N, C-alpha and C positions, 0 to 999 in steps of 0.2 A: 508358422514359426518365427520367430523373435530373433534379434541381432541387437547385442549389447552396442551400446555408444559409447565412445570414449570420454574421460573425466569432462565434468560439465560444471562441478562444483564449485566452490570459494563463496558464494553468494551467501544472504541471510533473507530471509522474506517476513516483514514486518506488517502481519493481518488484522485486520479489523473488519468489524461487520455495522454497517450505519443504518440506520432507521430512521427517514423523516419524520418527525412529529405531525402529528394533525393539522391540516390545511398549508402543508409545506410539501416540497417534493426533493427529490435525488438531485434533479436538472437547477435546483437551486445550490443544493450544496456544491454540485458540482463546480459551479463558479467559484465560490471559494478554497474548493479542493483543490483546484488550478492555479489559484493565488498563491496558497501557504506552499505547495509543489515547488513552486519557479522559485521560491527563496530557500527553501530546504534542498533542493538540488545544486544550489550552490556551494552544499558543505562537501567539504574530501571525501569520498567513497562512497558517496549517493549513485544510485544506477538506474535510477529510475520510479516513476509510481505509475499506478494503475487503479482504475474504477470500474469495476464490473456490476453493471445492474443485474437483479435476482430475476430469472425467468418467471413472471406471472406474478411478478408484485412489484409495481415501477415505485415503492417506496424503500425498498432496500436495496443495499448493495454491499461487495468488497470493496473494500479499499486496501491494496496492497504495494509495500513500500519495500523495494531492493536496495539491498546496500552491501558492501565488498565483504563488511564481517559486522558481526556485534561490537566489538570495538569500536569500529566508524561508525555506528548508527548511536551509541550510547555516548559517543565525544561529540556527535549534531547533537544532542541533545540536551546536553550542559551547557552549549553554545547558543542553545534554542533563539534568542533573539526576542526583544520585544513586538518586532512586525507579526511574526509567526504566532506569539501567544495571543497578541489582540484578535487576528483571523480565528484561530482555533477556538476561544471565549464567545467570538462573535455568531460562530456556527453551532452553539450550545441551543439556541434558541429555535434552532433550525430543526438538527438531526439529535439522537442519543446514540453513541459511539461505545460498539462493545470490544474490547481487545479479546483475538482469537487466541495470538500466539507470535513466538518468534519460531521459524522454520530455518533448518540449514536446507542449501539446494542439495539435489543428491548428487554421490560422487560419481554416480552411471545412471543411465535411463536405459529401459528398455523398449524399442519402438518395433511395431509390426515390420515384418519383411516385405516389402511392396514389389520386390522381381517375381 
């Protein structure tokens, strides 16, 4: 039996698949990811970032940034800043990045009943 959980929505997930180029690793990329994320998280509406390594493939990961809304994320990218641009450009020699998409948080979730 499942029971719905009340509203958890209101966020936007911005998702990328990251693949380390030959001779590089996701661990190398993670250093730059943390540096860029720290700067981006200063933007109004930023709710955090996560990097998930793919099981069985240490050269691939999902990068997920969470924002209050699409409007907040779009405003932040306009204000991007030279520091973030420089970090992203430097990462281009380490990884290729494929944009997966923008996803709204669900209005509700269904979780297993553990009672």
